[in-house]
C-alpha positions, 0 to 999 in steps of 0.5 A: 374532442378530447383536449389534449395539452401537446406542450405539456405532454412534451415538457414532461417527456423532456424533463423526466428522469429516465434510467437507460438500460443500454448504451453505446460506445461512441469513441475510444481516446487513449485509455478512456471510453466515451459511452452515449445513452446511459445514466451512471454514477462514478464508480459503478461498473459497467459491462462493454460488449465487444465485436465477438460479443464478450464482456469487457468490465469498465468503471465510470471514471467521469463524465463529458456533457451528456457522454459517460467516461469509462476505463476498462478493467481489462483490454480495450481490443475489440471495442468499436463505436457502437458496441452495446454498454449495460450498466449493472448499477453496482460499485466494485467489490470482493468476496471475503472469507476464511477461504482467502488464506493461502490465496493468490488474487488478481487486482480484482479480487479473483483467485489467478487459478481459474478453478478456484471459486470463492464465496463469501461476504461482499465487501464494497472497495471504496469504504469510508475509514473508521469513525476517528472517535471510536478508534482505540489507541495504540498500546501494544507492541507488535513484534515485528521479528526484525531487531532493528525495528524492534530495538529502534524504531518499535512498531505498535498494533494498528500502526502505519509505517512507510518504508522508503528506499530506491530500487534494489535496496530491499524493500521486498526482503524486509517485507517478507522477513515482517510477514514470515516473523511478525505476530499477527493473525493474518497478512494481507499482501498487495504487490501493485505494479510489480514486475510479473517474474517478481510475484512468484519470487516473492512468494516463494522467496521471500514469503515461504511456506510458513508466510503462505499460510497465514497470508493472502496475496493481491497481485496487480502486476505493471501490464495490467491496465492503470484502473487494476492497479489502483484496484488492486491497493483498495481490494487488498485493503478491503480484505484487511478491513474484513478481518479487522472487523471479525476482531483479528490482529491484521498486518497490511503490506502494500508494495509500492505506493509509488506505483499506486500514485502512477496508476491514479496519475495515469487515470487523471491525465486520461480523463482531462485532470491537469498535471500539478506537481512533477507530472502528478494530478491533483487526484493522487493527492487525494486519493493517497489519504483516502487509501491509508486512513482506512488502515489503523485501529477500529473498536473491533480489531485492528490493521497495521499497516507497511507502506513501501515507497519507490523513492525516484532517484533516491530523493527522499523528499519528492512529492509522493515521499513527502506526502506519504511521510505526512499521512503515516505514524512513521517511517523506515529509511532504508539505505543504498550506501549501507546495502553497498556495505553488505548490512542487511536489512538495509535500516538507517536508524538515524533517517527513520523514526516510530512516531509512537514507539515513545508511548509503547515501549518501557523506559529502559527499552527507551534509554537503551535505545536513545543512547545508541543512536546518540553513538551512531550519530557521533561515529557518523560525524566522525567517520571520515577522520575515523577511516583516514586514521586522522583521529587520535584516541582520547581526544574526546570521549565520546568519539571514544565511546562510539568507536567501542560500540559502534561493531557491536551496534551494527552486529545487531543490526544485521539480520539474515533473511532466516533469522527470526528474534523475539521482541524479548531476545532483541531487548534483551541483546540490545540492553546488554550491549550497554551493560 
């Protein structure tokens, strides 16, 4: 008879490292699905086959004991206990090529027009940012075509800027102007958590036919699952990285970071994260630099990024606005009081800053911008006295100068949506006022 040590064999079976090809849905809690019987890694895509045997893609977002926690990239309708779950052993990716120009994609990189088929290089949505020591320094100005930005908040190629505003102050309009007039090879525009009505409005009205020719729009509207809204931002960033790796000059625009943060908050709370600051979970503040550090310069090309931040109750020090300001290379503040005076774009020059303007602008430009900033600040400090007629001309030479120049400066800062100004023309006007 054979002498078999069943105890040893049983121990090896129990300790074995197995890969399960199929699991089952255990339960659904809120936005999450608990699955037993599979092994998977965080970020892996799995497919749930619902009661009608229709595939629902999901992503692994965490674990509870031996169970895997999934969040669907589609609707939960039709999922019941016992539904089959198959891991793909792959993370999410997006196909990138020149075929993307002029296309509108969903949050996962699929064309919204179902008849279109995309081919190209598969880029993973979650990638490492460029090596800090291999990033080229920012030396060149990126003309945006918006006088207030080019004159007072000059942006560099590869810079990352935040556009901060409350609701209805003109963020989308400002982005549309930059998309149409900025000197770049590619525009990648991410509309995250927007109203469905606004998507076509932005494409047709703000972007226009000329802007759309060199643009790629990634759209994840507010009705989509939180995970799709989150992935929409990473999809747009991955597409921008693809074109940067081709050596192109890319502009990445995202509207808005606040809704991206809200999507991550939903996910965090669903998997049991505690709220930290005003209901936002710690993962939100870890996710923001992971997303934003991927843009900027690399050793091949550049991504100049504009991220809009929808400030809650016009509070520019709320947690998301404060965190984003600390990550980016400058911020443009849109003022509700200026918008109420029909001053568009409603850029509050005194509250805004470009951290790289001092390095890329010439001396004459910096002196003129500094001179006008000083006059704007002086006029604002004395505005109440001037408006009620209490200021007597000649009392203060600096205030007199501010009054004389105020109309000319505001005329320079105002600009119609369809009015394009080259950088040379903007600087010429700015310098001519002082003379």
